[in-house]
Residue, then its C-alpha position, 0 to 999 in steps of 0.5 A: m699799811d700806814q697812812k704815809s705809805r698809802v699816800i705815797l703808793a697812791l701817788l706813784m701808781s696814779g702818776a705812772m698810770a695817768l702818764m701812760v693813758t693820757l700819753l696814749v689817748t692824747f696821741l690816738n686822738l690828735g696824732f703828733p701835732h706841733d703842740f703835742i707836749v703842751r696838750w699832753l701835759k694839760a691832760y696829765a695835769i688834770a688826770w693825775p689828781i683825779a687818779a691819785a684820789t681814786a687810787y687812794l680811796v679804792m686801794p683798800l677795797a681792791r686789796r680786800a677783793t684781791e685777798r678774797i679772790v686769792a683765797s677762793l682760788g686756794g691760795t694764801p692771801 
């Protein structure tokens, strides 16, 4: 995977994951107050960059681990 693809994949996957996790955790912690959207967007704005950096750094390790697990299960990586 080239560098541009790796960055785009990390941004898209982390954006979707951060969106769902912050939405759920904000709702579970606060219920649905009148300022829910503002609070959720604040949490999302903090979480997404952290999630994107983590995804970018962890993706090569996760890919190698996946290949090893699949190979050990008798599949082809």
